[in-house]
Each structure stands twice: as structure tokens, then as C-alpha cells.
C-alpha positions as CSV (number, residue, x, y, z in Angstrom):
1,M,111.6,137.0,117.6
2,D,112.4,140.6,116.7
3,F,110.5,141.8,119.7
4,N,112.4,139.4,122.0
5,V,115.8,140.6,120.6
6,K,114.9,144.2,121.0
7,K,113.7,143.6,124.6
8,L,116.9,141.7,125.4
9,A,119.0,144.5,123.9
10,S,117.1,147.1,125.8
11,G,117.5,145.2,129.1
12,A,121.2,144.7,128.4
13,G,121.6,148.4,127.8
14,L,119.7,149.4,130.9
15,F,121.8,146.9,133.0
16,F,125.0,148.4,131.5
17,S,123.9,151.9,132.2
18,R,123.2,151.1,135.8
19,A,126.5,149.3,136.2
20,V,128.3,152.3,134.9
21,Q,126.4,154.6,137.3
22,Y,127.1,152.3,140.2
23,T,130.8,152.1,139.4
24,E,131.1,155.9,139.1
25,E,129.4,156.3,142.4
26,K,131.8,153.9,144.1
27,L,134.7,155.8,142.5
28,G,133.3,159.1,143.7
29,Q,132.8,160.3,140.1
30,A,129.1,160.7,140.2
31,E,126.5,162.1,142.6
32,R,124.3,159.8,144.6
33,T,120.7,160.4,145.8
34,E,120.7,159.9,149.5
35,L,117.7,158.6,151.4
36,D,116.5,160.4,154.5
37,A,117.8,159.3,157.9
38,H,114.5,157.8,159.0
39,F,114.5,155.6,155.9
40,E,118.1,154.5,156.5
41,N,117.2,153.6,160.1
42,L,114.2,151.5,158.9
43,M,116.5,149.6,156.5
44,S,119.1,149.1,159.2
45,R,116.5,147.8,161.6
46,A,115.1,145.4,158.9
47,D,118.6,144.0,158.2
48,C,119.2,143.5,161.9
49,T,115.8,141.7,162.3
50,K,116.6,139.4,159.4
51,H,120.1,138.6,160.6
52,W,119.0,137.7,164.2
53,T,115.8,136.0,163.1
54,E,117.8,133.7,160.8
55,K,120.3,132.9,163.6
56,I,117.5,132.2,166.2
57,Y,115.7,130.1,163.7
58,R,118.7,127.9,162.8
59,Q,119.7,127.5,166.4
60,T,116.2,126.5,167.4
61,E,116.2,123.9,164.7
62,Y,119.5,122.5,166.1
63,L,117.9,122.5,169.6
64,L,114.8,120.6,168.5
65,Q,116.6,118.3,166.1
66,P,120.3,117.9,166.8
67,N,120.7,115.2,164.1
68,P,121.7,116.9,160.8
69,S,120.6,113.9,158.7
70,A,117.2,114.1,160.2
71,R,117.0,117.8,159.5
72,I,118.0,117.3,155.8
73,E,115.4,114.5,155.5
74,E,112.7,116.8,157.0
75,F,113.7,119.6,154.6
76,L,113.4,117.3,151.6
77,Y,110.0,116.1,152.6
78,E,108.9,119.7,153.1
79,K,110.2,120.7,149.7
80,L,108.5,117.7,148.0
81,D,105.3,118.7,149.8
82,M,105.1,115.3,151.5
83,K,104.4,114.4,155.1
84,A,107.5,113.3,157.0
85,P,107.2,109.9,158.7
86,S,106.9,109.8,162.5
87,R,110.3,109.6,164.2
88,V,110.8,108.2,167.7
89,T,113.0,110.2,170.0
90,N,116.2,109.0,171.6
91,A,114.6,108.7,175.0
92,E,111.8,106.5,173.5
93,L,114.3,104.3,171.8
94,L,116.3,104.0,175.0
95,G,113.1,103.0,176.9
96,Q,112.3,100.4,174.3
97,Y,115.8,98.9,174.6
98,M,115.5,98.8,178.4
99,E,112.1,97.0,178.3
100,D,113.4,94.5,175.8
101,A,116.4,93.9,178.0
102,A,114.2,93.4,181.0
103,K,112.2,90.7,179.2
104,E,115.5,88.9,178.4
105,F,116.8,89.1,181.9
106,G,113.5,88.4,183.5
107,S,111.1,91.0,184.7
108,G,110.9,89.2,188.1
109,T,114.6,89.8,188.8
110,P,115.6,93.0,190.7
111,Y,117.6,94.3,187.7
112,G,114.9,93.3,185.2
113,S,112.1,94.9,187.1
114,T,114.1,98.1,187.5
115,L,114.9,98.2,183.8
116,M,111.2,97.9,183.1
117,K,110.3,100.8,185.3
118,V,113.1,103.0,184.0
119,G,112.3,102.1,180.4
120,D,108.7,103.1,180.9
121,C,109.8,106.4,182.4
122,E,112.1,107.0,179.5
123,R,109.4,106.3,177.0
124,R,107.1,108.9,178.7
125,L,110.0,111.4,178.7
126,G,110.4,110.7,175.0
127,A,106.7,111.2,174.3
128,A,106.9,114.5,176.2
129,E,109.9,115.6,174.2
130,R,108.2,114.8,170.9
131,E,105.1,116.8,171.9
132,F,107.4,119.7,172.8
133,I,109.1,119.5,169.5
134,Q,105.9,119.5,167.6
135,T,104.4,122.4,169.6
136,S,107.6,124.5,169.2
137,A,107.7,123.8,165.5
138,I,104.2,125.1,165.0
139,S,104.1,128.0,167.4
140,F,107.7,129.3,167.1
141,L,109.6,127.9,164.1
142,T,106.9,128.3,161.5
143,P,106.3,132.1,162.1
144,L,110.0,132.7,161.9
145,R,110.3,130.7,158.7
146,N,107.3,132.5,157.2
147,F,108.9,135.8,157.9
148,L,112.2,134.8,156.3
149,E,110.6,133.1,153.2
150,G,107.7,135.5,152.8
151,D,107.8,139.0,154.2
152,W,111.6,139.3,154.0
153,R,111.7,138.2,150.4
154,T,109.1,140.8,149.5
155,I,111.1,143.5,151.3
156,S,114.3,142.4,149.6
157,R,112.6,142.5,146.2
158,E,111.2,146.0,146.7
159,R,114.5,147.3,148.0
160,R,116.3,146.0,144.9
161,L,113.7,147.7,142.7
162,L,114.2,150.9,144.7
163,E,118.0,150.7,144.3
164,N,117.6,150.3,140.5
165,L,115.2,153.2,140.3
166,R,117.7,155.3,142.3
167,L,120.4,154.4,139.8
168,D,118.1,155.4,137.0
169,L,117.3,158.7,138.7
170,D,120.9,159.6,139.3
171,A,121.7,158.7,135.7
172,C,119.0,161.1,134.5
173,K,120.4,163.8,136.8
174,A,123.8,163.3,135.2
175,R,122.3,163.5,131.7
176,V,120.5,166.8,132.6
177,K,123.7,168.2,134.0
178,K,125.7,167.3,130.9
179,A,123.1,168.5,128.5
180,K,122.8,171.9,130.3
181,A,126.6,172.3,130.2
182,A,126.7,171.6,126.5
183,E,123.8,173.9,125.9
184,A,125.5,176.7,127.7
185,K,128.7,176.1,125.7
186,A,126.8,176.1,122.4
187,A,125.0,179.4,123.3
188,V,128.3,181.3,123.6
189,A,128.4,183.9,120.6
190,P,131.4,183.3,118.3
191,D,134.0,186.0,117.7
192,F,133.2,188.0,114.5
193,Q,136.9,188.5,113.7
194,E,137.7,184.8,113.8
195,T,134.5,183.0,112.8
196,R,133.0,182.7,109.3
197,P,129.3,183.5,108.8
198,R,128.6,179.8,108.1
199,N,129.5,179.0,111.7
200,Y,126.7,181.2,113.0
201,V,124.2,178.8,111.4
202,L,125.9,175.8,112.8
203,S,126.1,177.3,116.2
204,A,122.4,178.2,116.2
205,S,121.5,174.7,115.1
206,A,123.7,173.1,117.8
207,S,122.2,175.3,120.4
208,A,118.7,174.3,119.4
209,L,119.6,170.6,119.4
210,W,121.1,170.9,122.9
211,T,118.0,172.8,124.1
212,E,115.8,170.0,122.8
213,E,118.1,167.5,124.5
214,V,117.9,169.4,127.8
215,E,114.1,169.3,127.6
216,K,114.0,165.6,126.9
217,A,116.5,164.9,129.7
218,E,114.4,166.9,132.2
219,Q,111.3,165.1,131.2
220,D,113.0,161.7,131.7
221,L,114.2,163.1,135.1
222,R,110.7,164.0,136.2
223,L,109.5,160.6,135.2
224,A,112.4,158.8,137.0
225,Q,111.8,161.0,140.1
226,T,108.1,160.1,140.2
227,E,108.8,156.3,139.9
228,F,111.5,156.6,142.6
229,D,109.2,158.4,145.0
230,R,106.4,155.9,144.5
231,Q,108.7,153.0,145.0
232,A,110.3,154.6,148.1
233,E,106.9,155.0,149.7
234,V,106.0,151.3,149.0
235,T,109.4,150.2,150.5
236,R,108.9,152.5,153.5
237,L,105.5,150.9,154.3
238,L,107.0,147.4,154.1
239,L,109.9,148.4,156.4
240,E,107.6,150.0,158.9
241,G,105.8,146.7,159.1
242,I,108.9,145.2,160.8
243,S,107.4,146.6,164.1
244,S,104.4,144.3,163.6
245,T,106.8,141.4,162.9
246,H,108.5,142.0,166.3
247,V,105.1,142.0,168.0
248,N,104.2,138.7,166.4
249,H,107.6,137.1,167.2
250,L,107.2,138.3,170.8
251,R,103.9,136.4,171.1
252,C,105.5,133.3,169.5
253,L,108.5,133.6,171.9
254,H,106.1,133.5,174.9
255,E,104.4,130.4,173.5
256,F,107.8,128.7,173.0
257,V,108.8,129.5,176.6
258,E,105.5,128.1,177.9
259,A,106.0,124.9,175.8
260,Q,109.5,124.5,177.1
261,A,108.5,125.1,180.7
262,A,105.7,122.5,180.4
263,Y,108.1,120.0,178.9
264,Y,110.7,120.4,181.7
265,K,108.0,120.3,184.4
266,Q,106.5,117.1,183.0
267,G,110.0,115.6,182.8
268,H,110.7,116.5,186.4
269,L,107.5,115.0,187.6
270,H,108.2,111.8,185.7
271,M,111.6,111.5,187.3
272,L,110.2,112.2,190.8
273,E,107.7,109.4,190.3
274,L,110.5,107.1,189.1
275,Q,112.7,108.0,192.1
276,K,109.8,107.3,194.5
277,E,108.9,104.0,192.8
278,L,112.5,102.8,192.8
279,G,113.1,103.9,196.4
280,S,110.1,101.9,197.6
281,S,110.4,98.8,195.5
282,D,114.2,98.3,195.6
283,E,114.7,98.9,199.3
284,N,116.0,95.4,199.9
285,V,118.4,95.5,196.9
286,L,119.9,99.0,197.0
287,P,117.7,101.4,199.1
288,N,118.2,105.2,199.1
289,A,120.3,105.1,195.9
290,F,119.1,108.4,194.7
291,A,119.6,110.0,198.1
292,L,123.2,108.7,198.2
293,N,124.1,110.0,194.8
294,S,122.5,113.4,195.3
295,S,123.4,114.4,198.8
296,H,127.1,113.6,199.3
297,S,128.1,117.0,197.9
298,V,125.7,119.1,199.9
299,A,127.4,119.2,203.3
300,A,130.6,121.1,203.8
301,P,133.4,119.2,205.5
302,G,133.7,121.7,208.3
303,S,130.1,121.6,209.4
304,A,128.9,118.1,208.5
305,S,130.1,116.6,211.8
306,E,128.1,119.2,213.7
307,D,124.9,118.8,211.6
308,I,124.8,115.0,211.4
309,E,123.6,113.1,214.4
310,S,123.0,109.4,214.8
311,P,119.5,108.5,213.9
312,V,117.1,107.9,216.9
313,E,115.7,104.4,216.6
314,T,113.2,102.6,218.7
315,E,115.6,99.7,219.1
316,T,119.3,100.3,219.6
317,L,121.3,99.0,216.5
318,K,123.9,96.5,217.6
319,I,126.7,96.8,215.1
320,E,128.3,93.5,216.0
321,E,125.1,91.7,215.0
322,V,124.8,93.4,211.6
323,Q,125.7,91.1,208.7
324,A,126.5,92.3,205.2
325,P,123.8,91.3,202.6
326,A,124.6,88.8,199.8
327,T,123.9,91.6,197.3
328,G,123.7,95.3,197.5
329,T,127.1,96.1,198.9
330,R,129.1,98.9,197.2
331,K,132.5,100.4,197.3
332,A,132.8,104.0,198.5
333,K,135.5,106.6,198.6
334,V,135.8,108.7,201.8
335,L,135.7,112.4,201.0
336,Y,136.7,113.9,204.4
337,D,138.0,112.7,207.7
338,Y,135.4,111.7,210.2
339,D,135.7,111.0,213.9
340,A,133.3,108.5,215.4
341,A,131.0,109.9,218.0
342,D,130.4,106.6,219.7
343,S,131.2,102.9,219.4
344,S,128.4,102.3,216.9
345,E,130.2,104.6,214.3
346,L,133.2,104.1,212.2
347,T,136.2,106.6,212.1
348,L,137.1,107.5,208.5
349,L,140.2,108.9,206.8
350,A,140.0,111.0,203.6
351,D,140.6,109.1,200.3
352,E,140.4,105.6,201.8
353,L,138.1,103.0,200.3
354,I,135.5,101.2,202.3
355,T,132.5,98.8,201.7
356,V,129.1,100.1,202.5
357,Y,125.6,98.7,202.6
358,T,122.3,99.4,204.4
359,V,119.9,97.5,206.6
360,P,116.1,97.7,206.8
361,G,114.8,100.5,209.0
362,M,118.1,102.4,209.0
363,D,118.1,106.2,208.5
364,S,118.7,107.2,205.0
365,D,121.5,109.6,206.0
366,W,123.6,106.7,207.3
367,L,125.2,103.5,206.0
368,I,127.0,100.6,207.5
369,G,130.7,100.8,206.6
370,E,133.3,98.1,206.7
371,K,137.1,98.4,206.4
372,G,139.1,95.3,207.4
373,N,137.7,94.0,210.7
374,Q,136.1,97.3,211.6
375,K,132.5,97.9,211.2
376,G,130.2,100.9,212.1
377,K,127.8,103.5,210.9
378,V,129.1,106.2,208.5
379,P,127.5,109.4,207.3
380,V,126.5,109.4,203.6
381,T,127.6,113.0,203.0
382,Y,131.2,111.9,203.7
383,L,131.2,109.3,200.9
384,E,131.4,109.1,197.2
385,L,129.7,105.9,196.0
386,L,131.6,104.1,193.3
387,S,130.0,101.9,190.7
């Protein structure tokens, strides 16, 4: 018990001494041992690395898992050293809902069959997303977290120890300075006319005491300097290791880019397959739907009439014989004025609403448009299809 009390008292005294030294330095009342410029640059580079690594790590977490509740749950499982349960992605859940709805509506109906196809595509997109998240977490997030929770904590601990040793060193320097000043004052010979003989003995004794105090302070200073230099070298080696950290993070960044590129490429291929499948199977219901939605903003109003020509067909389309289908008609808003090139086309005015539909064998750049009693072919790029 006595040992613990003494140790506690010694630690409290050391802490108080360092606090006094630190306060005096801030007030400009004490000298401070400055580190060399190279060491300062290493510490600044380390702080910058920690700052931006932390930001990149957090933002990557938000990218891979936008749901904060899910992130908290994964954090708790990790701290409890338990495996987190498998979590479906939003795309997979959407695909499941679409497939369930298709079963309710009837997979043989046009809407049900399309829901089934889109749902299957969404599930594949969700699976690709889950694989991307897992790959990125292993190849990119884990190395960043290991640096923040491992290497950086070691660097921070050694830097705190170096700062404490620097405070001890500066405190020893201050003691030596004060002791030498007192020794010099005590060594001054007293005036024979104003000083009694007894004071010579006291003066000599005080001078000897201060000489002994100077020697002890200098010995403590040498010991503090040795410990500080040793700790400075250890800290320097750790800080120079930041370059290796940058190389490792660069490799991980390349792996993250490769995983992200593979994910987007896979998603693009899935969507192309879905577009092709829907375009071929739904031709009698709403053909060229993707072409209609994606192409109306491509052509400029001034050049569209010059670029668009009526499709060349083996048999001349007789507009008067075309009948609107029972299903598949849509409303469309006219984006620009259009003058009919011949009697098979329909003249359009900007901002008017017309009914559009397609017929089998018709060119995908054209639709049949109706407004009132008028009917004729209209270019898709001049229309905005409405739901």
C-alpha cells in the first residue's frame, strides 16, 4: 500500500511539474527545445495522412453502406467479435418485390412478364453490388482502418511520450540554469567592512551546497537528454514509415478502382441485356420504349428536320389504314415545331399534346401520331413521352 501511495505521489508530482513547464512555455516564460525542420515536416505529413485517411475511410463507409443504422449494427458486431448476418441489398429487395408482384398479377400478362424480367435483373444487380461491397471492404476499407487503429495509435503514443520527455528535458535545463545562477551569487566574496567573520563560513557552506546542486542538475540533464534523443529516434523511424503507408494505400486504391469498374461494367451489361430482352418480347405492347426515352434529347431542333428522313419500307405505309391498338398508346408532348415532309407525316406545333403508338415493322425513329382527326408519322426526337 505504501509503495502504491508513493508511486501515485511521484506520478502526481511529475504531472504537475510538466504542467508548470508547459504553461510557462505557452506564456513565453520558459525556453523550449525545438525539433529540427525535417522532424517537424515528418510530423506534419503524418498528421495530414491521418486527417485525410480518416475522411476517406468514413466517406467510403457511407458510399458502401448509406444506412446509418446498418453501419452501427455492423460496428457492434465487429466490436463483439461476432459475424454480422448477411444483408440483402436494396436492388435485391426490389427485385424480390417485383417477382412477387408478377406472380400476383400473372406472369403470363404483359405487365407480369415484364415485372418478372426486370425483377430478375434487379436481383442480379443487387448481387453484383453486394460482391462489390465485400471486395471493397476487404481490399480498401480494412487497410485504412488498420492504419488508423494500429499504426497511427502507435505513432500517437510515441509522440506523446516524446513530448513528455521534452518537457522533462526543458525542466532540467531550467534547473541547471537556476542552480548555476545561485552558485554564482553565493560565490561572490562578502565585504570585510560590512560582514562578520561568521558569514564567511555560511557563504562557503552555501556555495558548496549550490555546487553540489549544479552537479546533480547537470547529471539529471544528461540523463533526460539521453532519454529524449532515444525517444526522438524511435519516433522518427515511425514517422518515416508513413511513406510505406502511402505505398500500401496506393495499391489498395488501385484495387478499389478495379472493383468499382468491374461492378459498373457488370451492371451496364445486365441493363443492356434487359433492354434487348424487353425490346424483343414487348414489341406488340410497347416496342422501342427504351429508344423513345433515351433519344428524344439527342437531336437539336434546328438540325433534326434535316437529319431525319422517312424510313424506307418494302411496302408503302398507308396512314389512313392504320388503326390505333387497343393497348400501348401513350400521350406525348411536342418539343419543337415540325413541318410534314409529305402526306404520310403529321405537322406538329411545340407544346401541344398528341397520342402516339407504333405498328409492327415500323422504323424505331418514328411513331404514329394522332391529334383530333389528323393522323401521320412523327419523329421520336421531337417528342417527350408522358407516363
